[in-house]
C-alpha positions in Angstrom: 115.4 108.6 91.2 115.4 105.9 88.5 112.7 104.8 86.1 109.7 103.2 87.8 110.5 99.7 88.9 108.4 96.8 90.0 106.5 97.0 93.3 109.1 94.9 95.0 112.0 97.0 93.6 110.2 100.2 94.9 109.9 98.7 98.4 113.6 97.8 98.5 114.5 101.3 97.4 112.1 102.9 100.0 113.6 100.6 102.7 117.1 101.9 101.7 115.9 105.5 101.9 114.4 104.9 105.4 117.8 103.4 106.5 119.6 106.5 105.2 117.1 108.9 106.9 117.4 107.0 110.2 121.2 107.0 110.1 121.2 110.7 110.8 124.2 111.2 108.5 122.4 113.1 105.8 122.2 116.9 105.6 118.8 118.5 105.8 118.7 119.1 102.0 119.8 115.5 101.4 117.1 114.3 103.8 114.4 116.3 102.0 115.5 115.0 98.6 115.4 111.4 99.9 112.0 112.0 101.5 110.6 113.3 98.2 112.0 110.3 96.3 110.4 108.0 98.8 107.0 109.7 98.5 107.1 109.4 94.7 108.0 105.7 95.0 105.1 105.2 97.5 102.7 106.9 95.1 103.9 104.7 92.2 103.6 101.6 94.4 100.1 102.5 95.4 99.2 102.9 91.8 100.7 99.5 91.0 98.6 98.0 93.8 95.4 99.6 92.6 96.0 98.3 89.1 96.7 94.8 90.5 93.5 94.9 92.5 91.5 95.8 89.5 93.0 92.9 87.6 92.3 90.5 90.5 88.7 91.7 90.7 88.2 91.1 87.0 89.5 87.6 87.3 87.2 86.9 90.3 84.3 88.3 88.4 85.0 86.0 85.4 85.5 83.0 87.6 82.4 83.6 89.7 80.2 84.9 86.9 79.1 87.8 89.3 80.1 91.4 89.6 82.3 92.3 92.6 81.9 95.7 94.3 84.9 98.0 93.8 87.0 98.9 96.8 86.8 95.5 98.4 
């Protein structure tokens, strides 16, 4: 797996892994490695989304002048 990319790059890579897994052409060991890579990318993507959400909430708070509950 390469260095962490952007959210969009991660999704493209995950999509490629899904295609490989669905092809049925990988060995069991290869499938497990690809699955592990996809899970790491999903975690990184989730982290990127959480950070983006935090930034958006801060912008909304500043624009509205009110506090926004986290998790919305």
